[in-house]
C-alpha positions in Angstrom: 0.0 0.0 0.0 2.8 2.4 0.9 4.4 1.8 -2.5 1.2 2.4 -4.3 0.7 5.6 -2.4 4.2 6.7 -3.1 3.8 6.0 -6.8 0.5 7.9 -6.8 2.2 10.8 -5.0 4.9 10.9 -7.6 2.5 10.7 -10.4 0.5 13.7 -9.0 3.6 15.6 -8.4 5.0 15.1 -11.9 1.6 16.0 -13.4 1.6 19.2 -11.4 5.0 20.1 -12.8 3.9 19.8 -16.4 2.8 23.0 -18.2 -0.9 23.5 -18.3 -2.7 23.5 -21.6 -2.9 21.1 -24.5 -0.5 18.2 -24.7 2.5 18.8 -27.1 1.1 16.5 -29.7 -2.1 18.6 -29.9 -0.2 21.8 -29.7 2.1 21.4 -32.6 1.2 21.2 -36.3 4.2 20.8 -38.5 2.3 20.8 -41.8 1.3 23.9 -43.7 0.9 25.1 -47.3 3.3 27.4 -48.9 0.6 30.1 -48.9 0.1 29.7 -45.2 3.9 30.0 -44.7 3.9 33.2 -46.6 0.9 34.5 -44.7 2.5 33.9 -41.4 5.8 35.6 -42.5 3.7 38.6 -43.6 1.8 38.5 -40.3 5.1 38.5 -38.3 6.5 41.6 -40.1 3.2 43.4 -40.1 2.6 42.7 -36.5 6.0 44.1 -35.6 5.4 47.4 -37.3 1.9 47.8 -35.9 3.1 47.1 -32.4 6.1 49.5 -32.7 3.8 52.2 -34.0 1.1 51.7 -31.3 3.6 51.9 -28.5 5.7 54.7 -30.1 4.1 57.7 -28.2 4.8 56.1 -24.8 8.4 54.9 -25.3 10.4 55.4 -22.1 7.9 57.9 -20.8 6.8 55.5 -18.1 9.8 54.1 -16.3 9.3 52.0 -13.3 5.6 52.4 -13.5 2.8 50.9 -15.6 0.7 53.0 -17.9 -2.6 53.3 -16.1 -5.9 52.3 -17.8 -7.2 55.9 -18.0 -4.2 57.0 -20.1 -5.3 56.9 -23.7 -3.0 55.3 -26.4 -4.4 56.4 -29.7 -4.6 54.2 -32.8 -5.7 56.0 -35.9 -6.0 55.3 -39.6 -3.0 57.6 -40.3 -0.7 56.5 -37.4 1.7 54.4 -39.3 2.1 56.8 -42.2 2.7 59.7 -39.8 5.6 57.9 -38.2 7.0 56.8 -41.6 7.1 60.4 -42.8 7.8 62.4 -39.6 9.6 60.2 -37.1 11.1 57.3 -39.0 13.6 56.6 -36.3 10.9 55.0 -34.4 11.4 51.9 -36.6 15.0 51.2 -35.5 13.9 47.7 -34.4 12.6 47.1 -38.0 15.3 48.7 -40.2 18.0 47.1 -38.0 16.5 43.7 -38.8 16.5 44.7 -42.5 20.2 45.4 -42.4 20.8 41.7 -41.7 18.1 40.5 -44.1 19.8 42.5 -46.8 23.2 41.0 -46.1 21.7 37.5 -46.3 20.0 38.4 -49.6 23.2 39.9 -51.1 25.8 37.4 -49.8 23.7 34.3 -49.1 22.6 32.6 -45.9 26.2 31.7 -45.0 27.3 35.3 -44.9 29.8 35.6 -42.1 29.3 37.7 -38.9 31.9 40.2 -40.1 29.8 41.0 -43.2 26.8 41.7 -41.0 28.9 43.7 -38.6 30.4 46.0 -41.2 27.0 46.7 -42.8 25.5 47.5 -39.4 28.5 49.7 -38.3 28.5 51.7 -41.6 24.8 52.2 -42.0 23.4 55.7 -42.0 21.0 55.4 -39.1 21.6 56.5 -35.6 22.2 53.9 -32.9 22.0 53.8 -29.1 23.2 51.6 -26.2 24.7 48.2 -27.0 24.2 48.9 -30.7 26.2 52.1 -30.7 28.9 50.6 -28.4 29.2 47.8 -30.9 29.3 50.2 -33.8 32.2 52.1 -32.1 34.0 48.9 -31.4 33.7 47.7 -35.0 34.8 51.0 -36.4 37.8 50.9 -34.2 38.8 47.3 -35.0 37.1 45.3 -32.3 35.0 42.8 -34.3 32.3 40.3 -33.1 32.0 38.5 -30.8 34.4 40.8 -28.9 32.3 43.8 -30.0 29.4 42.7 -27.9 31.3 41.2 -24.9 30.6 42.8 -21.6 34.2 43.6 -21.0 34.2 45.8 -24.2 30.5 46.9 -24.1 29.0 48.1 -20.8 25.5 48.0 -22.5 25.8 44.3 -23.4 22.8 43.2 -21.2 20.6 45.9 -23.0 17.6 45.2 -25.1 19.3 45.9 -28.5 19.4 42.4 -30.1 16.1 41.4 -28.5 14.4 44.0 -30.6 16.3 43.0 -33.8 16.0 39.2 -33.7 12.6 38.9 -35.3 14.1 38.0 -38.7 16.0 35.1 -37.2 12.8 33.4 -36.1 10.9 34.3 -39.2 13.5 32.8 -41.5 13.6 29.5 -39.5 9.9 28.4 -39.3 9.6 25.8 -36.6 13.4 25.3 -36.4 14.4 26.9 -33.1 17.9 25.5 -33.2 18.6 27.1 -36.7 17.2 30.4 -35.3 19.6 30.1 -32.4 22.5 29.6 -34.8 21.6 32.8 -36.7 21.4 34.6 -33.3 24.8 33.3 -32.3 26.4 34.8 -35.4 24.6 38.2 -35.4 23.5 38.7 -31.7 27.1 38.8 -30.5 27.8 41.7 -32.6 26.2 43.9 -30.0 25.2 41.8 -27.0 26.4 39.1 -24.6 24.8 37.0 -21.9 21.3 38.1 -20.9 21.3 40.7 -23.5 22.0 38.0 -26.2 19.5 35.6 -24.7 16.7 38.2 -25.2 17.2 37.9 -28.9 17.5 34.1 -28.8 14.3 33.8 -26.9 12.4 36.2 -29.1 13.6 34.4 -32.3 12.6 31.0 -30.7 9.1 32.3 -30.0 8.8 33.5 -33.6 10.0 30.1 -34.9 7.4 28.2 -32.7 4.6 30.6 -33.8 4.7 28.9 -37.2 3.8 25.5 -35.7 1.5 26.3 -32.7 -1.2 28.7 -31.8 -1.0 27.8 -28.1 0.7 30.9 -26.5 1.5 29.2 -23.2 3.3 26.4 -25.2 5.2 29.0 -27.3 6.5 31.1 -24.4 7.4 27.9 -22.4 8.9 25.8 -25.1 11.0 28.7 -26.4 12.6 29.0 -23.0 14.2 25.7 -23.6 16.7 27.5 -25.9 18.0 29.5 -22.9 20.3 27.9 -20.2 18.3 27.4 -17.0 21.2 28.7 -14.9 20.9 32.2 -16.5 19.1 35.1 -14.9 17.1 35.6 -18.2 15.7 32.1 -17.9 14.9 32.6 -14.2 13.0 35.9 -14.9 10.9 34.5 -17.7 10.2 31.3 -15.8 9.0 33.5 -12.9 6.7 35.5 -15.1 5.1 32.2 -16.4 4.7 31.0 -12.8 3.1 34.3 -11.7 0.7 34.0 -14.7 -0.4 30.7 -13.3 -0.8 32.1 -9.9 -2.7 35.3 -11.0 -4.3 34.3 -14.3 -6.8 37.2 -14.4 -4.4 40.0 -13.2 -1.5 41.0 -15.4 -0.8 44.0 -13.1 0.0 41.6 -10.1 2.5 39.8 -12.4 3.9 43.1 -13.5 4.4 44.1 -9.8 6.1 40.8 -9.0 8.4 41.2 -12.0 9.2 44.8 -11.0 9.9 43.8 -7.5 12.4 41.0 -8.3 13.8 41.8 -11.7 14.0 45.5 -12.2 17.4 46.3 -10.9 19.8 47.1 -13.7 23.4 46.0 -13.1 25.1 46.7 -16.4 23.6 49.7 -18.5 25.4 52.9 -17.3 22.2 54.8 -18.1 20.0 52.5 -16.0 22.1 51.7 -12.8 20.3 53.4 -9.9 17.8 55.0 -12.2 14.2 54.1 -13.0 15.1 54.0 -16.7 15.6 50.3 -17.6 16.6 49.0 -21.0 17.7 45.7 -19.6 16.7 42.7 -21.8 15.2 40.6 -19.0 12.6 43.0 -17.6 11.5 44.1 -21.1 11.2 40.5 -22.2 9.0 39.9 -19.3 6.7 42.6 -20.6 6.6 40.9 -24.0 5.6 37.6 -22.2 3.1 39.3 -20.0 1.4 40.7 -23.1 1.3 37.4 -24.9 0.0 35.4 -22.0 -2.6 37.8 -20.7 -3.5 38.9 -24.2 -4.9 35.4 -24.8 -4.6 35.7 -28.5 -6.5 39.0 -28.8 -4.3 41.2 -31.0 -5.4 44.6 -29.5 -5.3 43.3 -25.9 -1.8 41.8 -26.4 -0.4 45.1 -27.7 -2.1 47.2 -25.0 -0.8 45.1 -22.1 2.8 44.9 -23.5 2.7 48.7 -24.0 1.2 49.5 -20.6 4.0 47.6 -18.8 6.1 50.7 -19.6 9.8 51.2 -20.2 10.7 50.3 -23.8 7.0 50.4 -24.7 7.3 50.5 -28.4 9.8 47.6 -28.8 8.0 45.2 -26.5 4.6 45.4 -28.2 6.5 45.2 -31.5 7.9 41.8 -30.5 4.6 40.6 -28.9 2.7 41.9 -32.0 5.1 40.2 -34.4 5.0 36.8 -32.6 1.2 37.0 -32.4 1.0 38.2 -36.0 2.9 35.1 -37.0 0.6 32.9 -35.0 -2.5 34.5 -36.6 -1.1 35.2 -40.2 -1.5 38.4 -42.0 -5.0 37.8 -43.1 -6.2 37.1 -39.6 -4.9 40.3 -38.0 -8.0 42.4 -37.4 -8.7 45.0 -40.1 -8.7 47.7 -37.4 -5.0 47.1 -36.9 -4.0 46.1 -40.4 -5.7 48.8 -42.5 -3.3 51.7 -41.5 -0.5 49.5 -42.6 -1.7 49.4 -46.2 -0.7 53.0 -46.8 3.0 52.3 -46.2 3.6 48.8 -47.4 5.2 50.0 -50.7 7.2 52.7 -48.9 10.9 52.0 -48.2 11.9 52.2 -44.5 14.2 55.2 -44.0 17.9 54.3 -44.4 17.0 51.3 -46.5 16.0 50.4 -50.0 13.5 47.9 -48.7 9.7 48.1 -48.0 7.4 45.8 -46.2 6.3 44.3 -49.4 9.9 43.6 -50.3 10.6 41.9 -47.0 7.4 39.9 -47.2 8.9 38.3 -50.4 12.5 38.2 -49.3 11.6 36.7 -45.9 9.6 34.0 -47.6 12.5 33.3 -49.9 14.9 32.9 -47.0 12.6 30.7 -45.0 12.1 28.3 -48.0 15.9 28.2 -48.4 16.3 27.3 -44.7 13.6 24.5 -45.1 15.4 23.2 -48.2 18.6 23.0 -46.3 16.8 20.8 -43.7 15.6 18.4 -46.5 12.1 19.8 -47.0 10.7 19.4 -50.4 9.7 23.0 -51.0 8.5 22.3 -54.5 5.5 20.6 -53.0 2.4 22.7 -52.2 2.2 21.3 -48.6 5.3 21.6 -46.5 6.3 19.5 -43.5 8.4 21.3 -40.9 11.1 19.0 -39.6 10.9 18.0 -35.9 13.8 18.8 -33.6 14.7 18.7 -30.0 15.4 22.3 -28.8 18.9 22.7 -27.6 19.9 25.3 -25.0 22.6 27.8 -26.2 25.7 28.0 -24.1 25.8 29.8 -20.7 27.1 33.3 -20.7 27.1 35.5 -17.6 27.9 39.1 -18.0 29.1 41.4 -15.1 29.6 38.2 -12.9 30.8 39.1 -9.5 30.1 42.8 -10.1 27.6 44.7 -8.0 27.0 48.5 -8.5 27.3 50.2 -5.1 27.6 53.9 -5.9 26.8 56.5 -8.5 28.8 59.6 -8.0 28.4 62.8 -9.9 31.6 64.1 -11.5 30.2 67.1 -13.5 33.5 68.3 -14.9 34.7 69.1 -18.4 38.1 68.4 -20.0 39.1 71.1 -22.4 42.0 73.5 -23.2 42.0 74.9 -19.6 41.5 71.7 -17.7 42.6 68.6 -19.4 43.0 66.1 -16.6 40.9 64.8 -13.7 41.8 62.3 -11.0 39.1 60.3 -9.1 39.5 57.9 -6.2 37.2 55.0 -5.5 37.1 51.6 -3.8 35.8 48.7 -5.7 36.6 46.2 -8.5 35.2 48.2 -11.5 33.8 51.4 -12.8 32.2 53.2 -15.7 32.5 56.9 -16.4 29.6 58.4 -18.4 30.0 61.3 -20.6 30.6 62.5 -24.2 32.7 64.5 -26.6 31.4 67.8 -27.9 32.3 70.9 -29.9 31.5 74.6 -29.8 29.8 76.7 -32.4 31.0 76.1 -36.0 33.8 73.7 -35.1 34.0 70.7 -37.4 33.5 67.2 -36.1 36.6 65.7 -34.7 37.9 62.7 -32.8 39.3 63.6 -29.4 42.0 61.4 -27.8 41.3 60.4 -24.1 43.9 58.6 -22.1 42.7 56.6 -19.0 44.9 55.1 -16.3 44.3 53.2 -13.1 46.8 53.3 -10.3 49.3 55.0 -12.6 49.0 52.4 -15.4 47.5 53.5 -18.7 44.9 50.9 -19.8 43.6 52.7 -22.9 43.8 55.6 -25.2 40.4 56.0 -26.9 39.1 58.2 -29.7 35.9 60.0 -28.7 34.0 61.3 -31.8 31.9 64.5 -31.7 29.6 63.1 -34.4 26.6 61.1 -33.5 27.6 58.2 -35.8 31.1 57.6 -34.4 30.5 58.7 -30.8 31.6 56.5 -27.9 28.7 56.0 -25.5 30.8 56.2 -22.3 34.2 57.9 -21.5 35.9 54.8 -20.0 35.3 51.7 -18.0 37.2 48.8 -16.5 36.0 45.7 -14.7 37.7 42.9 -12.9 40.1 45.2 -10.9 41.7 43.9 -7.7 39.6 44.5 -4.6 40.5 47.7 -2.8 41.1 51.4 -3.3 42.0 52.8 -6.8 43.0 56.0 -8.4 41.5 56.8 -11.8 43.1 59.5 -14.1 41.4 60.7 -17.2 43.4 63.0 -19.5 42.4 64.7 -22.7 45.5 64.6 -25.0 46.2 67.5 -27.3 43.3 69.7 -26.2 42.2 72.3 -28.7 40.0 75.4 -28.7 36.3 74.6 -29.3 36.4 71.0 -28.2 35.6 69.3 -24.9 34.9 66.0 -23.2 32.1 66.2 -20.6 32.4 63.8 -17.6 29.0 62.8 -16.2 28.9 60.2 -13.4 31.3 57.7 -11.9 29.5 54.3 -11.4 31.4 52.0 -9.0 31.2 48.3 -8.7 32.1 46.2 -5.6 32.5 42.5 -5.5 29.3 40.4 -5.4 29.0 36.6 -4.7 30.1 34.8 -7.9 27.4 32.7 -9.4 26.2 31.3 -12.6 22.8 33.0 -12.8 21.7 33.3 -9.2 19.7 36.3 -8.3 22.0 39.3 -7.6 
């Protein structure tokens, strides 16, 4: 009897640990017509643009707070066209994707990371955070994957690749491992660790959206691509758990995520500030929208947007994933009709329109399927089955805990070209930028930085937005103890300056492989 009861207990326990919802066999459908494949690819790209547009007016206007229900978020027939014509920079998470799509189109699906990196670094659009730090690195000879590594890129945990990885899932329908391989090549241009995992996870959800309409299955199954030891995995796993605990209350899940996962460790703009562009928390908002939206397109966008922070990129990802699930033709007319005005218009900084990428995306997806042995001449396609493999574990900023943000507020120029700062810890970042006065032409200012009397770098700081360095200097993994940092502007000239913002100091934290900091 005891054995029977023990077996019964184990059976109940195992059942309780299984994801709720339909069994996997009923959830997954690997057969689709070529027309349905094209419709889903169109739905993914269209959903991304719609979501980005909807959340555009609120982007980073609600930091550390949700957007309350009484706050209107307008959607009008001319909304998309207005942004195309007046604020095209909103679509950075689309035209960034298109840079990589274009490289694949011109150089083939085996184009190396360096080709993508150089196209990205030399493109005419403005970049921020991990992207701009990577651009600076590449232009100065630091190529991927070093360009995205946390030792070279203080923004490496930021959201950048997460908002740009849509293309990787859309060109690998139902093939998560292939999407992860694409992410490995391109995502390490600008990100590392949790920042990279954001893109891997989003791409995995897109990939699964081709073969399932079960949103719980998609968000849960995609997490298998992420190492369970990582903080990214733990954050998203928590969100799924809170959704099960509070199935009718997305705001309670938002509060739980905010309480546990909203402390930024890496981004110099987010440490000790309410601003948070960290991939984990913003990915949580994508998942909250998908789970609580329950397949309703408008509700999904509204919830992802109302979670705040990067509230155009998060509904863009949620809208693109759900758009892939639904397919273009099943996105409600209320949301899809405004898109019709711009589908033939090239995105700014590109020679590619939505209509172009619908076709090119379909072409790349079919080629990926052919490479996996699928007969793409047949009208009905069968997506090959695979066991999802977790990508390798990467932990950025391990052992580093921010303990102080100290205002410097000084300028290096012709009159004062050196500053010395003292601190105690194992690492630091100095925020700031290079600038010029009046009609002075753009230039690259040479800044020499040393710790404890030893020069560790001489960096060129450009005054132009394209070649700028996001932060003045940084160094991690210093010996525990007191240190002296000296920053010197070499060859100072009239009309040029380097502004020093804040000193962010890191102390030693307990070493771990993903445990909560």
